[in-house]
Backbone as CSV, one residue per row, in Angstrom:
resi,resn,N_x,N_y,N_z,CA_x,CA_y,CA_z,C_x,C_y,C_z
1,MET,31.832,-10.611,-0.270,30.601,-9.852,-0.350,30.366,-9.447,-1.804
2,TYR,29.106,-9.554,-2.198,28.700,-9.179,-3.540,27.510,-8.234,-3.445
3,GLU,27.387,-7.330,-4.405,26.219,-6.464,-4.486,25.351,-6.968,-5.630
4,ILE,24.087,-7.283,-5.317,23.182,-7.840,-6.317,21.866,-7.073,-6.314
5,THR,21.055,-7.324,-7.321,19.655,-6.909,-7.336,18.839,-8.177,-7.222
6,LEU,17.966,-8.235,-6.218,17.171,-9.432,-5.947,15.718,-9.170,-6.309
7,GLU,15.130,-10.085,-7.078,13.710,-10.007,-7.405,13.084,-11.375,-7.154
8,ILE,12.150,-11.421,-6.200,11.403,-12.642,-5.894,9.938,-12.261,-5.873
9,GLY,9.179,-12.774,-6.827,7.764,-12.404,-6.902,7.633,-10.901,-7.022
10,GLY,6.886,-10.279,-6.115,6.695,-8.834,-6.146,7.742,-8.053,-5.371
11,LEU,8.684,-8.740,-4.734,9.721,-8.071,-3.944,10.918,-7.755,-4.830
12,PHE,11.333,-6.487,-4.849,12.465,-6.038,-5.662,13.399,-5.245,-4.756
13,ILE,14.630,-5.734,-4.578,15.602,-5.059,-3.717,16.884,-4.812,-4.518
14,PRO,17.147,-3.546,-4.894,18.392,-3.234,-5.601,19.544,-3.030,-4.620
15,LYS,20.756,-3.216,-5.104,21.978,-2.957,-4.340,21.994,-3.668,-2.996
16,LEU,21.689,-4.950,-3.018,21.653,-5.775,-1.812,23.022,-6.412,-1.599
17,GLN,23.545,-6.338,-0.383,24.827,-6.950,-0.041,24.593,-8.392,0.406
18,VAL,25.252,-9.349,-0.245,25.108,-10.759,0.107,26.484,-11.415,0.189
19,VAL,26.524,-12.526,0.909,27.710,-13.379,0.937,27.434,-14.505,-0.036
20,GLY,28.366,-14.794,-0.936,28.107,-15.809,-1.939,29.295,-16.713,-2.191
21,ASP,29.006,-17.813,-2.867,30.006,-18.791,-3.277,30.060,-18.776,-4.798
22,LYS,31.117,-18.218,-5.345,31.244,-18.043,-6.789,31.207,-19.377,-7.542
23,GLN,31.782,-20.421,-6.972,31.851,-21.712,-7.650,30.486,-22.383,-7.750
24,ASN,29.664,-22.267,-6.703,28.372,-22.955,-6.689,27.196,-22.041,-6.985
25,GLN,27.450,-20.766,-7.223,26.418,-19.767,-7.505,25.333,-19.770,-6.430
26,GLN,25.739,-19.839,-5.177,24.816,-19.795,-4.050,25.108,-18.556,-3.227
27,MET,24.074,-18.070,-2.512,24.261,-16.912,-1.655,23.524,-17.131,-0.349
28,ILE,23.853,-16.329,0.627,23.188,-16.373,1.925,22.389,-15.086,2.085
29,LEU,21.088,-15.218,2.319,20.236,-14.058,2.565,20.127,-13.830,4.065
30,GLY,20.166,-12.579,4.467,20.048,-12.238,5.882,18.606,-12.014,6.299
31,ARG,18.429,-11.804,7.592,17.093,-11.571,8.149,16.464,-10.309,7.582
32,ASP,17.280,-9.321,7.190,16.731,-8.094,6.628,15.912,-8.372,5.373
33,VAL,16.276,-9.391,4.613,15.518,-9.791,3.420,14.437,-10.798,3.791
34,LEU,14.800,-11.815,4.553,13.854,-12.884,4.892,12.649,-12.380,5.674
35,ASN,12.806,-11.312,6.453,11.686,-10.759,7.212,10.605,-10.157,6.316
36,ASN,10.884,-9.981,5.022,9.908,-9.456,4.072,9.179,-10.559,3.313
37,LEU,9.479,-11.823,3.606,8.947,-12.951,2.846,8.271,-13.971,3.752
38,ILE,7.402,-14.778,3.156,6.891,-15.980,3.811,7.615,-17.146,3.151
39,VAL,8.492,-17.800,3.901,9.296,-18.898,3.375,8.907,-20.175,4.111
40,THR,8.545,-21.211,3.341,8.178,-22.502,3.916,9.202,-23.540,3.472
41,LEU,9.820,-24.207,4.435,10.809,-25.241,4.149,10.229,-26.596,4.519
42,ASN,10.142,-27.488,3.531,9.736,-28.871,3.769,10.978,-29.726,3.544
43,GLY,11.723,-29.933,4.619,12.983,-30.659,4.524,12.836,-32.089,4.051
44,LEU,11.758,-32.768,4.457,11.556,-34.160,4.041,11.356,-34.277,2.536
45,ALA,10.644,-33.314,1.956,10.392,-33.336,0.516,11.486,-32.620,-0.268
46,GLY,12.375,-31.897,0.426,13.421,-31.142,-0.257,12.864,-29.968,-1.037
47,VAL,11.813,-29.327,-0.491,11.125,-28.242,-1.189,11.154,-26.966,-0.347
48,VAL,11.452,-25.848,-0.998,11.359,-24.532,-0.371,10.369,-23.713,-1.181
49,GLU,9.378,-23.131,-0.502,8.382,-22.291,-1.167,8.501,-20.874,-0.641
50,VAL,8.453,-19.893,-1.561,8.487,-18.483,-1.195,7.198,-17.850,-1.684
51,ALA,6.406,-17.321,-0.752,5.149,-16.651,-1.098,5.385,-15.150,-1.104
52,ASP,4.705,-14.458,-2.017,4.843,-12.996,-2.026,3.580,-12.330,-1.573
């Protein structure tokens, strides 16, 4: 578990608890964060869009 500050567009969340992979610099966001965003995944194109 890591504590981070997340800023995506107009969304700013300080002291957020995330699970991460130190080697690949990736993290997993939970529903508590994702429920505040509009996220569109186009798997065929390999594109993820986040609207604020």
